[in-house]
ROBA-77170 format. One line per field, with one value per residue: x, y, z of N, C-alpha, C in turn. Coordinates in pm, whole numbers, plus 50000, padded with zeros to 5 digits. Last residue first. Layout:
! residues N
n.px	X|...;
n.py	Y|...;
n.pz	Z|...;
ca.px	X|...;
ca.py	Y|...;
ca.pz	Z|...;
c.px	X|...;
c.py	Y|...;
c.pz	Z|...;
END
This chain:
! residues 325
n.px	66251|66518|66491|66242|66032|65721|65403|65224|65222|65491|65674|65523|65629|65903|65917|65876|66082|66296|66225|66307|66582|66686|66626|66769|66947|66984|67190|67127|66868|66645|66383|66206|66197|65994|65940|66076|66016|65942|65761|65576|65229|65093|64858|64620|64319|64089|63766|63506|63515|63666|63919|63933|63898|64150|64372|64323|64411|64655|64743|64659|64814|65110|65179|65399|65564|65679|65585|65471|65314|65217|64961|64834|64549|64400|64232|63869|63620|63477|63483|63317|63382|63762|63909|64163|64270|64278|64254|64046|63857|63866|63981|64059|63925|64063|64152|64415|64589|64778|65098|65171|64994|65140|65389|65294|65209|65427|65598|65473|65470|65753|65924|66076|65942|65957|65634|65396|65286|65023|64932|64906|64789|64502|64524|64343|64272|64327|64459|64564|64715|65076|65176|65419|65348|65120|65076|64802|64793|64687|64487|64151|64003|63728|63550|63632|63625|63899|64074|64058|64210|64431|64513|64501|64730|64965|64930|64984|65220|65367|65399|65494|65577|65339|65258|65096|65176|65098|65033|64890|65150|65437|65728|65876|65762|65553|65404|65210|65029|64836|64962|65100|64901|64790|64969|64999|64737|64772|64996|64910|64712|64840|65019|64737|64531|64805|65020|65335|65471|65542|65427|65573|65491|65679|65865|65794|65969|65946|66041|65983|66107|66177|66126|66399|66487|66265|66386|66568|66529|66389|66555|66797|66600|66510|66642|66576|66275|66241|66162|65888|65592|65495|65604|65797|65835|65737|65559|65591|65484|65621|65530|65694|65715|65858|65994|65873|65815|65988|65943|66299|66543|66742|66955|66866|66716|66694|66932|66805|66579|66518|66331|66308|66174|66067|65903|65664|65528|65207|65062|64943|65181|65366|65692|66025|66296|66595|66673|66924|66997|67009|67186|67347|67212|67332|67449|67192|67028|67138|67033|66771|66854|66908|66683|66548|66662|66626|66342|66334|66457|66273|66009|66122|65968|65846|65852|66100|66363|66655|66785|66962|67192|67038|66852|66970|67086|66867|66757|66957|66907|66656|66719|66864|66673|66340|66119|65980|65653;
n.py	90238|90436|90651|90778|90503|90338|90253|90109|89838|89792|89830|89590|89376|89383|89354|89045|88999|89043|88821|88625|88689|88667|88402|88183|88180|88156|88269|88559|88639|88598|88705|88518|88303|88342|87974|87840|87694|87513|87824|87998|88141|88457|88611|88929|89120|89326|89139|89047|88828|88604|88723|88723|88449|88372|88523|88398|88164|88198|88252|88012|87834|87886|87902|87708|87651|87566|87743|88050|88400|88655|88907|89205|89380|89717|89781|89746|89764|89484|89229|89131|88948|88852|88665|88761|88887|88848|89102|89208|89024|88802|88508|88566|88754|88792|88641|88869|89048|88907|88829|88602|88434|88498|88375|88098|88021|88046|87801|87618|87601|87763|87868|87620|87394|87205|87190|87198|87135|87046|87253|87453|87381|87329|87583|87638|87975|88204|88389|88397|88568|88645|88600|88627|88959|89138|89429|89721|90017|90296|90256|90390|90640|90577|90434|90233|90006|90092|90110|89843|89693|89777|89686|89425|89391|89495|89303|89069|89180|89146|88844|88868|89169|89459|89735|89994|90306|90572|90782|91003|91112|91048|91189|91293|91408|91501|91436|91281|91319|91132|90950|90913|90917|90659|90490|90560|90459|90190|90110|90183|90017|89786|89786|89807|89669|89393|89499|89623|89432|89188|89367|89704|89958|90022|90165|90126|90229|90355|90362|90503|90266|90040|89781|89733|89962|89863|89622|89610|89790|89611|89368|89502|89555|89420|89533|89796|89799|89486|89223|89069|89068|89016|88856|88937|89168|89515|89719|90016|90208|90335|90537|90723|91070|91414|91583|91802|91941|91854|91648|91646|91788|91564|91399|91157|91077|90742|90568|90343|90480|90575|90549|90625|90494|90619|90673|90784|90952|90853|90681|90690|90917|91084|91014|91083|90900|90866|90765|90688|90665|90505|90223|89856|89602|89493|89154|88887|88757|88672|88796|88752|88537|88700|88870|88660|88625|88845|88817|88557|88677|88886|88743|88432|88075|87886|87781|87725|87518|87635|87714|87554|87455|87257|87418|87575|87407|87286|87512|87523|87310|87340|87612|87452|87316|87320|87038|86928|87014;
n.pz	23637|23748|23654|23829|23968|23884|23983|24107|24019|23875|24081|24232|24074|24106|24365|24333|24162|24322|24499|24355|24348|24589|24721|24609|24814|25098|25243|25191|25222|25409|25337|25156|25354|25576|25547|25254|24894|24689|24508|24635|24550|24488|24381|24325|24319|24315|24439|24452|24647|24549|24597|24906|24942|24793|24948|25142|25142|25081|25360|25466|25327|25506|25725|25767|25393|25159|24975|25070|24952|24862|24731|24682|24596|24568|24856|24949|24947|25151|25314|25594|25812|25872|25919|25850|26050|26333|26504|26392|26402|26615|26713|26976|27203|27515|27774|27814|27509|27316|27295|27422|27298|27037|27102|27142|26902|26736|26824|26800|26510|26409|26079|26007|26045|26227|26274|26130|25909|25881|26088|25885|25629|25735|26035|26340|26430|26473|26363|26063|25917|25844|25523|25365|25293|25102|24992|24854|24748|24797|25098|25053|25241|25499|25686|25837|25675|25538|25800|25823|25626|25655|25921|25843|25665|25817|26030|25876|25791|26019|26056|25712|25636|25470|25300|25080|24861|24719|24497|24635|24677|24648|24898|25078|25290|25275|25116|25279|25486|25460|25472|25724|25848|25814|25887|26188|26278|26203|26376|26618|26612|26580|26852|27051|27175|27279|27462|27530|27666|27520|27191|27073|26830|26514|26353|25974|25683|25369|25062|24750|24465|24323|24421|24421|24676|24861|24907|25020|25257|25356|25424|25587|25831|25970|26274|26277|26318|26469|26680|26857|26890|26626|26484|26333|26020|25969|25733|25568|25284|24966|24726|24402|24432|24349|24315|24229|24465|24803|25000|25099|24859|24694|24674|24609|24291|24219|24216|24522|24730|25032|25307|25644|25940|26248|26608|26698|26972|27177|27121|26860|26662|26459|26328|26267|26092|25914|25607|25379|25003|24774|24900|24924|25138|25455|25441|25524|25638|25864|26028|26139|26349|26590|26612|26717|26904|27110|27148|27270|27460|27584|27592|27732|27696|27725|27440|27293|27396|27333|26960|26726|26549|26430|26283|26105|26003|25872|25671|25514|25358|25238|25117|24888|24798|24855|24917|24591|24472;
ca.px	66118|66428|66647|66310|66041|65854|65486|65273|65099|65354|65669|65550|65458|65832|65959|65786|65987|66286|66222|66174|66480|66664|66558|66651|66988|66860|67165|67257|66934|66775|66448|66262|66256|66084|65892|65984|66034|66036|65770|65703|65309|65200|64852|64687|64417|64200|63861|63559|63450|63509|63837|63926|63835|64016|64341|64283|64246|64557|64759|64603|64706|65092|65112|65243|65543|65694|65505|65587|65330|65280|64996|64956|64628|64497|64271|64027|63675|63502|63605|63296|63284|63640|63809|64135|64215|64301|64360|64179|63922|63863|63925|64143|63884|64048|63977|64352|64526|64712|65010|65158|64983|65038|65378|65363|65106|65318|65661|65469|65359|65671|65830|66148|66009|66084|65757|65389|65395|65107|64908|65016|64947|64646|64478|64506|64240|64182|64554|64418|64635|64953|65149|65412|65436|65142|65144|64852|64861|64690|64638|64247|64040|63852|63498|63579|63552|63769|64077|63988|64028|64353|64522|64393|64563|64865|64945|64874|65123|65384|65274|65457|65566|65386|65356|65113|65124|65138|65035|64840|65016|65325|65620|65907|65809|65652|65486|65332|65147|64768|64863|65172|64958|64673|64965|65114|64831|64644|65011|65057|64680|64729|65061|64863|64570|64673|64955|65211|65469|65417|65371|65562|65499|65523|65918|65802|65946|65888|66014|66050|65975|66166|66039|66340|66562|66336|66210|66565|66653|66348|66439|66799|66669|66444|66615|66705|66336|66256|66174|65999|65641|65437|65531|65862|65786|65849|65556|65652|65484|65535|65572|65571|65774|65747|66113|65933|65729|65983|65825|66141|66435|66625|66966|66845|66753|66698|66831|66925|66616|66547|66478|66294|66327|66049|66014|65682|65595|65377|65100|64831|65136|65267|65531|65926|66229|66522|66661|66829|66937|67042|67029|67333|67173|67188|67488|67338|66994|67143|67166|66812|66792|67046|66816|66496|66675|66769|66415|66247|66498|66368|66071|66096|66100|65881|65760|65986|66204|66564|66810|66857|67196|67138|66840|66900|67156|66898|66715|66941|67004|66693|66622|66948|66799|66444|66203|66068|65797;
ca.py	90204|90255|90575|90766|90656|90361|90319|90246|89875|89794|89915|89726|89389|89432|89465|89168|88953|89105|89057|88659|88625|88745|88523|88277|88248|88094|88138|88550|88580|88516|88780|88655|88304|88436|88136|87813|87806|87489|87594|88021|88050|88386|88506|88853|89064|89335|89254|89086|88946|88593|88724|88850|88538|88367|88542|88501|88144|88143|88352|88150|87812|87908|87980|87706|87768|87494|87613|87945|88232|88580|88832|89102|89304|89594|89798|89736|89895|89567|89255|89220|88893|88967|88621|88668|88955|88794|88987|89313|89035|88923|88558|88583|88672|88834|88682|88778|89051|88921|88966|88759|88471|88498|88479|88197|88032|88147|87972|87637|87607|87676|87928|87799|87458|87233|87188|87259|87173|86987|87086|87462|87399|87206|87577|87575|87814|88161|88302|88360|88654|88583|88717|88510|88863|89101|89333|89607|89879|90197|90297|90306|90605|90652|90478|90390|90025|90077|90234|89940|89664|89813|89820|89507|89372|89558|89475|89121|89143|89282|88955|88786|89045|89378|89669|89951|90103|90494|90603|90930|91053|91113|91053|91295|91182|91561|91508|91198|91411|91286|90945|90933|91039|90823|90504|90609|90582|90318|90066|90231|90151|89793|89755|89876|89672|89447|89424|89695|89545|89206|89256|89546|89922|90004|90128|90172|90158|90414|90280|90501|90320|90244|89861|89630|89953|90031|89629|89574|89842|89758|89340|89459|89655|89423|89371|89707|89836|89637|89279|89087|89029|89141|88794|88911|89052|89402|89681|89866|90218|90189|90515|90586|90925|91284|91453|91712|91831|91888|91764|91603|91812|91721|91521|91193|91216|90838|90605|90397|90374|90630|90458|90666|90523|90555|90583|90645|90959|90926|90704|90717|90757|91087|91033|91054|91062|90841|90876|90667|90782|90661|90261|89979|89668|89533|89291|88937|88817|88557|88854|88789|88512|88654|88954|88708|88492|88824|88944|88587|88570|88898|88835|88573|88212|87947|87768|87882|87513|87530|87745|87585|87609|87222|87332|87614|87459|87186|87436|87653|87274|87251|87599|87589|87225|87383|87123|86875|87005;
ca.pz	23575|23780|23658|23723|23990|23920|23868|24183|23996|23797|24045|24286|24106|23952|24288|24368|24147|24177|24537|24459|24233|24539|24785|24578|24646|24991|25256|25251|25052|25457|25409|25117|25245|25594|25553|25399|25017|24792|24504|24577|24599|24447|24452|24279|24416|24240|24503|24353|24697|24529|24456|24839|24970|24733|24844|25220|25173|25020|25265|25521|25339|25347|25722|25838|25547|25280|24960|25081|25044|24845|24844|24589|24684|24524|24766|24957|25004|25034|25282|25445|25736|25836|25932|25727|25904|26201|26546|26383|26264|26631|26593|26846|27115|27391|27756|27853|27716|27364|27194|27501|27427|27030|27057|27265|27011|26710|26861|26958|26614|26455|26169|26027|25906|26173|26299|26288|25873|25840|26113|26015|25628|25689|25887|26239|26388|26537|26511|26133|25916|25932|25621|25428|25245|25195|24992|24983|24712|24646|25013|25116|25138|25433|25520|25847|25783|25462|25700|25984|25707|25508|25862|25949|25622|25674|26059|25985|25710|26017|26168|25819|25647|25522|25266|25248|24928|24861|24513|24516|24854|24592|24842|24925|25314|25308|25025|25186|25464|25498|25355|25592|25865|25811|25713|26104|26316|26138|26184|26558|26663|26525|26748|27038|26990|27162|27405|27468|27721|27578|27333|27091|26943|26574|26437|26078|25764|25512|25174|24883|24601|24295|24365|24315|24521|24743|24866|24882|25154|25371|25360|25461|25749|25892|26205|26237|26177|26453|26523|26770|26981|26714|26618|26437|26096|26000|25890|25532|25419|25035|24824|24492|24392|24460|24368|24122|24424|24655|25001|25124|25027|24705|24729|24737|24362|24253|24104|24428|24629|24921|25249|25486|25846|26088|26514|26638|26829|27157|27229|26988|26724|26557|26333|26358|26154|26051|25703|25485|25091|24777|24869|24894|24990|25367|25445|25424|25513|25765|26010|26054|26238|26538|26583|26589|26862|27024|27020|27154|27481|27509|27489|27792|27673|27845|27567|27289|27375|27435|27138|26785|26665|26501|26377|26249|26019|25967|25824|25662|25424|25364|25263|25008|24910|24776|24973|24745|24456;
c.px	66186|66304|66584|66435|66170|65887|65658|65300|65133|65223|65512|65525|65447|65684|65884|65798|65842|66156|66277|66156|66338|66604|66546|66543|66840|66889|67035|67301|67077|66811|66628|66367|66319|66205|66014|66011|66006|66108|65930|65701|65425|65241|64990|64770|64508|64293|63967|63656|63495|63464|63754|63892|63785|63919|64219|64247|64163|64443|64670|64608|64643|64892|65040|65193|65405|65660|65511|65547|65479|65342|65072|65013|64732|64586|64343|64113|63839|63560|63565|63452|63298|63561|63681|63956|64122|64195|64433|64288|64041|63930|63817|64068|63996|64003|63980|64196|64444|64652|64850|65144|65046|64936|65245|65370|65192|65219|65536|65528|65355|65521|65776|66046|65990|66086|65817|65505|65436|65285|65022|64976|64996|64732|64514|64434|64363|64170|64441|64465|64527|64843|65023|65343|65465|65267|65191|64940|64837|64708|64618|64374|64137|63949|63627|63543|63470|63670|63928|63962|63988|64238|64430|64395|64474|64778|64852|64832|64973|65244|65311|65373|65517|65450|65350|65201|65141|65063|65146|64895|64926|65193|65449|65812|65915|65763|65616|65452|65230|64937|64826|65078|65042|64843|64840|65094|64940|64712|64863|65016|64774|64700|64971|64959|64689|64580|64886|65089|65356|65383|65515|65481|65498|65564|65723|65805|65932|65890|65997|65991|66028|66068|66026|66233|66471|66339|66152|66423|66614|66417|66380|66640|66699|66493|66625|66724|66500|66276|66169|65981|65816|65459|65427|65755|65807|65754|65642|65639|65471|65559|65542|65634|65735|65782|66006|66022|65747|65884|65858|66043|66344|66585|66855|66914|66728|66695|66753|66889|66689|66588|66416|66431|66278|66162|65974|65797|65616|65435|65183|64898|65026|65188|65429|65807|66152|66410|66581|66835|66860|67055|67131|67214|67243|67269|67384|67319|67046|67093|67189|66927|66811|66979|66914|66662|66696|66764|66527|66301|66428|66465|66137|66115|66043|65942|65717|65928|66147|66453|66750|66896|67121|67211|66921|66872|67098|67033|66813|66876|67026|66830|66672|66856|66861|66551|66340|66122|65843;
c.py	90090|90205|90414|90734|90672|90487|90364|90306|90048|89858|89934|89816|89526|89436|89514|89274|89067|89093|89086|88767|88690|88792|88618|88354|88299|88193|88034|88349|88592|88470|88711|88753|88457|88401|88222|87950|87753|87580|87597|87843|88013|88288|88453|88780|88960|89233|89236|89205|89089|88736|88719|88857|88691|88407|88484|88566|88263|88162|88358|88204|87939|87937|88033|87748|87702|87607|87554|87834|88163|88495|88744|88991|89210|89546|89714|89721|89855|89653|89416|89219|89023|88964|88753|88602|88838|88832|88891|89226|89158|88936|88696|88575|88636|88755|88733|88815|88925|88918|88972|88888|88587|88505|88555|88313|88080|88135|88067|87814|87673|87662|87799|87839|87599|87272|87186|87297|87245|87008|87004|87326|87432|87273|87412|87506|87751|88001|88203|88322|88592|88617|88608|88556|88722|88984|89269|89520|89830|90095|90238|90354|90508|90598|90601|90506|90125|90069|90212|90048|89767|89854|89850|89610|89454|89518|89539|89212|89171|89276|89099|88857|88958|89235|89529|89786|90095|90417|90564|90734|90993|91028|91087|91196|91221|91466|91558|91291|91354|91379|91064|90963|91027|90891|90594|90564|90691|90453|90189|90257|90217|89954|89795|89874|89753|89522|89497|89584|89671|89377|89214|89478|89773|89975|90137|90091|90151|90351|90348|90423|90374|90265|89957|89689|89870|90006|89795|89591|89794|89787|89495|89448|89644|89514|89345|89566|89751|89647|89412|89178|89123|89166|88860|88891|89056|89299|89534|89822|90025|90225|90365|90599|90825|91173|91369|91636|91790|91832|91834|91712|91694|91713|91621|91294|91165|90947|90733|90442|90408|90545|90532|90573|90523|90590|90570|90706|90818|90903|90763|90766|90812|90970|91053|91055|90984|90992|90821|90749|90692|90731|90429|90033|89859|89623|89368|89094|88864|88638|88765|88835|88568|88586|88841|88809|88541|88718|88889|88712|88569|88849|88892|88631|88381|88081|87859|87880|87695|87610|87659|87622|87630|87332|87279|87523|87523|87302|87373|87606|87396|87277|87494|87574|87336|87339|87210|86997|87009;
c.pz	23494|23719|23687|23733|23858|23928|23942|24090|24093|23870|23940|24218|24149|23979|24153|24371|24212|24146|24401|24498|24302|24417|24695|24606|24631|24863|25156|25216|25089|25301|25422|25174|25239|25462|25592|25432|25137|24845|24581|24619|24578|24511|24431|24360|24289|24322|24374|24357|24539|24597|24416|24671|24900|24782|24754|25027|25183|24994|25102|25403|25404|25295|25564|25798|25601|25430|25141|25052|24996|24948|24789|24702|24615|24620|24690|24845|24996|25066|25141|25418|25626|25778|25950|25748|25801|26067|26408|26447|26283|26457|26532|26698|27006|27276|27573|27820|27696|27528|27314|27425|27518|27219|27094|27220|27132|26816|26837|26973|26753|26514|26299|26138|25930|26037|26255|26323|26032|25848|26050|26057|25789|25741|25841|26103|26351|26514|26548|26249|25963|25942|25728|25523|25352|25197|25115|24924|24838|24618|24889|25046|25131|25299|25514|25769|25835|25539|25630|25841|25744|25562|25745|25885|25706|25631|25966|25970|25800|25903|26149|25960|25768|25533|25430|25238|25038|24878|24633|24471|24730|24663|24767|24835|25148|25380|25124|25085|25342|25478|25335|25470|25780|25823|25753|25935|26181|26163|26113|26416|26607|26537|26617|26930|26963|27238|27309|27395|27630|27709|27388|27229|26982|26748|26520|26246|25937|25631|25359|24995|24683|24318|24287|24324|24403|24663|24805|24864|25012|25220|25306|25374|25605|25792|26036|26213|26144|26323|26536|26684|26974|26828|26658|26578|26234|26087|25889|25722|25505|25205|24937|24639|24432|24417|24447|24181|24318|24594|24910|25096|25019|24817|24765|24759|24508|24347|24128|24248|24551|24800|25102|25454|25730|26072|26322|26545|26828|27006|27234|27100|26845|26554|26431|26259|26224|26059|25850|25565|25236|24891|24823|24897|24989|25231|25388|25474|25464|25633|25916|25986|26116|26362|26496|26538|26721|26958|26964|27043|27309|27452|27479|27622|27691|27824|27672|27386|27387|27344|27199|26935|26743|26566|26513|26357|26154|25999|25932|25714|25539|25430|25304|25137|24976|24864|24906|24776|24605;
END
């Protein structure tokens, strides 16, 4: 089907106000650009509570933000057994160079409300100050700690999932694979939203939609150059999870892509590989949509419907909290 009209209008607006080429942009420029882009998500929706905490990381404490959904008890202290509910560890997008808990605040809140779960957004380290494998090390450490200490965050450890969008999807997928390789128990669920899953090749969708569809090939290449130390093979499965030789021991997986996203084929290919490996996996490609559409609700009305669908899948997979089931 054709590009959704609201997405098309947004792309024209973006093109008219686009900064200079990202080819030589600094990390600070990339981060500032993403801050402006994420304003198109609109005001963050209300939730029951948001609480900033830290978890241990490999290079020091990592900031996390705990979101409690509307309909849940916000007054009970985390760790009270009667207040435990499903949880979702969330890794924001931004090419592993940009983004933060703050830029993706609206997405995290909507996932909490629509999924009827507590969401823990992680402030992992960014490149180029902290190159590969820093972000992945932070992701694995945060998921491991939260799994072992879920009750301290008001989360049922048996109903703890993991979610990432765009490059955060890279981290979510690579974290699940790392846990499986180490023989550790996987999360109960992984959700990948428009994920980047293969930095080592140009898929058909990356060639066909290389420019003018929200995320350009030039930006992807620039982010990768900042993230990887010289000489690092981008086909390493810790960087490109689609390239993993073995896909055993992974949790139930839900993948969402967009028809006009250069990364579309990577999500579909991962779905096909997981299916062939016997994994419990589902796949949705949203017609007419572009990369990150789910985070642009102020200009793409369909984003809200998509997040309701994603929230329904979270509730069905993890079980909803009281008042939101």
